[in-house]
N, C-alpha and C positions, 0 to 999 in steps of 0.2 A: 343405149347411147351414152357415152361418157360426158359428164359435165365439163363445159369449157372453162378453164381457169385463166383469168386475165394475165397473170404473170407468165404462165406457160405459153399462152398465145403470143404475147409480146415478144418472147424470146424466139419463137419460130419466125416471126416477121423480121426481126433484126438480123438473124442468122441468114435468112433467105436473101435479104437486101444486100448484105455484105458479100455473100457468095456470088450473087448476080453481078454486082459491081466488079468484083475481081475477075469474073469470067469475061466481062465486057472490056477489061483492060483499062478501066478508067480510075483516076485518082479521086479522092474525096474533093479536092479543090475543083477539078474539072466538072464533077457532077453538080456541086453546089452552084457553080457559075451557070451551067446549062439549065438548071431547074429554077434558078433565081432564088435559091435558098442561101442562108448564111452557112458558112462552113461549120460553125458551132452547132447549128440545128442538125445537119447531117451526122456529125460526130455523135451527138446525143441520141439520135435515132438508132445508129449502129451499135451504140453501147447499151441500148435498152433503157436509157434514162427517161425518155419521153416516148409517147405513142405517136403514130403517124396517122393522118386522116386517110380514108379510102381514096379520095381524090389525089392526094400527094403520092400515095402508094402506087396508084395506076400510072401516074406520070413518071415515077422512077422506073417502074417495070418496063414502060414503053421505051425509055432511054436505054435500058439494059437489053432491049430486044427480047424480052420474055413474052412470047406470043401464045403460049399454051393457055387457053381461056379457062380450062379446068384448074390449072395451077394458080392463075391470077384470081379466080373466084374464091379458091380456098384461102389464099392469103388475105383477101379483102374480108372474108368471114373472120379470120384471125384478128385482123385489125379492129373490127367492130367488137369482138370479144375483149380485146386488150383495153379498149376504151371504156369498158363497163366496170373497171376496177372499183370505182367509188360505190357502185350499186351492189357489187358482189361482196365487198368487205363489210362486216357488221360495223355500225357506227362506233360502238365502244372499242372495237379493235383498232379502228383508225385513230381514236383518241388516246388510247392507253397502251398500245403495243408499238415497239420500234419498227421502222419500215422493213428492216432486214428479216425480222421474225415473221412479219405478215407475208412476205414473199416465200420464206422457207416453208411455211405451212401449206402453201399451194404446191410447191415442188415436191414436198413429202408425199402428196397424194398422187403424183405421177411417177415417183421413183421406182426403179426396179431393184436397185441395190443402194443401201445407205451405209457408209463407213463413218463411224462416230468415234473420235479419239478425245479423251478427257484426261486432264492432268490432275485437277484438284477437286472436281465436283462430279457427283453422279449426274449422268445425262438427264435433262428434264423429262424426256420421254419415259425414262425408267423410274422416276421418283414416285414414291408412295404419296398419298395426300398429306400425311404428317411430315414427311421428309421435304416435300415441296414447300410447305408452309414454313418450315425451319430455314430452308435455303433462302426463300424470299424475305424472311425476317432480317437477313443481313443487310438488306437495302432499306433500313429504317429511316434514313435521312434522304436518300435519293429517289425513293418511290413514294407516291401517295397511297392512301388506303385503297382507292379505286384501282390504281395501277397494279397493286399486289393482288387484289381480288381477281381482276381479269386475267392476269398472268397465271394465277393458280388454276383457274378454270380451264384455261387454254392448255396448260401442261397435261391435265388429265384427259382432255379431248384428244390431244396429239398422241397420247399413249394408245388410245383406241384406234386412231387412224393408221399409225405406223406399225403397230404390233398385232392388233386383235381382229382386223378385218379379214375376210376370206381371201382377198388378193393383196394382202400386205406385202411390202417389199422385203427382200432379204436384208436383215439388219445385223451388221457386224459391229460389235462394240469392243473397243480397245481401251482398257482402264489402267491408268498408272496405279501401281500397288498402294501408293500413299493414300488413295481415296479410301481404302479399307481401314485405315488407321485414323480416320476423322469421324468421330461420333457426332455427326451433325444432328442437332435436336435432342441430344442426350443419348444415353446408352440404349434405352428401350426403343426409341425411334430408329436408331442406327441398326440395331439387331433386326427389327422388323423389315427395314429397308434391305438388308443383306439377304434375309430369308426370301423376301419377294424377288430380289434379283436372281437368286439361285433357281427359284421356281420359274421365272420368266425365261431364263436361259435354256430351259428344256423345251420351249416351243420350237417347232421345226424351222421357222423362219428367223430365229434369233441365235446368234453366236456371240458368246462373251469370252474374251480372253483378258487375263491380267498380265501387265508388263512389269516385271520385277524392277524395283527402284534402281538397282545397280545397272540394269540394262537400258532403262528408259531415260537416262540422264540427258543424252544428246537430243533425243526426240522431243523432250519437253521444251527445248528452245524454239520449236516451231509454233508453240501455243496450241490450245485446243482448237479443233476444227471438225467440220462435217462435210464429207463429199457425197453428193447425191448423183448417181448414174440414172439417166432418164430413158436409156435404151441400151442396146448392145454395142452401140458406137461409143468408144471410149472418149470421143470428143464431145459427146452429147451429155454433158454433166455440169454441175454447178458446185460452188464451194461456199460454205457458210462459216463465218468466224464471229466470235462474240467476246467482248471484254466487259468490264464492270459497268461502264457507262456508254457503251457503244456496241453496235453490231453491223454486219455488212454481208451482202450476198454478192459473191464474185463470180463472174462468168468468163474471165480471161482463160483461154485454153491452157496456156503455159502454167499459170498458177494452179489451176485445177489438177492438171497432170502431175505437177510437182508434189502436191499434197497427197494425191492418190498413191504415188510411188513411195513416198515416205511411210504412209500407212501400211502398205503391203510389205515393205522391208521389215518393219518392226512387228507386224502381225506374225511374221515367221519366227521372230525371236521371243515372242511372248509364250507364257505357259499355254498348253493346249486347253481345249474346253473342259476336259475331265479334271485336270489339275487345277484349273481356275475355279471350277465349281467346288472342289474340295477346300480350297483356300477361303473362298467366300463363306462357305458353311462353317468352317472352323472359326472364322472371325465372328460370325453371328453367335456361335456356341460360346465363345470366350466372353462376349459381352453379356449374354444371359447368365453365365456362371458368375460374373462379377456382380450383376444385379442380385442374384440369389445369395451370394456371400454377404453382401451389404445388408440385405434384408434380415438375414439370420444372425448377424453379428450382435453380441450384447451391446447395450448402450455404452458408448465411450470407446469401444474397440474400433480399430481401423481395419 
C-alpha cells in the first residue's frame, strides 16, 4: 500500500470539489452563501491553499449532489491525510525548507514523468555532494548554516527518490549549454559533476539533452522550471518554479500546460542524448586537461 502524501491528497480533494461544483452548475458565490462560508474560504480550498475538514467536505459534497458513498469516503480519507501535513513533514524541513520545495518533494514521489529545464544551474537532483555544497555556498548571506545543511541533505535524498528507486519516474532533463561552461566549485568539482551527469544519463529512466546557447535564447525567457506529470492525464500535473529567494508550486492547468508545451518544443530542438553525452564528456575531459596542465607547468608559467 502506498504512503499517503498530504500535498497529493490535498490536491485530489481540491480538484474533486471544483469538478463537483462545476458539474452542479454553481458559482463560488452561490456555494459560499449556501454553506455559510466566506467566499475567500472556498477560493482558498479550491486553490489548495488550505485544507477542508471532513464535516465541511461532506456538507459541500451534499450540496453538489455527490451521493456515491464510496467516493465520499475516499475523499474524506484524503481530507484526513491532507490535514496530517504537520506530522508528516520533518520538523527541520518545516523550519529550514521553503514551502514550495516541501510540496515538490511529495509530488516527486508520485510523479510518472518529470520535465526539468535549467538555464544556469545543474538541477539539484543531479548535483554531486561537492557540487551541491558549492551551489549552496552562493547563498552565504541569505541562508543560515542550518538552512544550508538541511538543503544539502535534502538534495542528496531527492536524487535517490527521483532517480535511483525501482519505480522512479521518467526524468527528462533539458540543460542550457551555458551550464557546461560554469565551473561551479572549481575545475575539479565541475569535472566530477559532468562525469557523474554523463554516468547518470545512462540510466534507463533518465534522459539528458543539452540545448545549444544559440537555440535556447528565447526559451531562457521563461525561466527555469519543473513540470511533474502525476498520471497519464495531461491535466494531472503541477509546475515548480524557483528563484534566488523564492519558490512556488503552481497547479493552474493553463500555466502547467504552457510550460510543458515550451519544454517539448525545445526538447525537439536540443542535441539528442548521444550528442549531449559527447558534449558533456568533452567538457569534463577539457577541465581535467586544464588541471593536468596547470599541475605539470613549471613554477611561474601560465
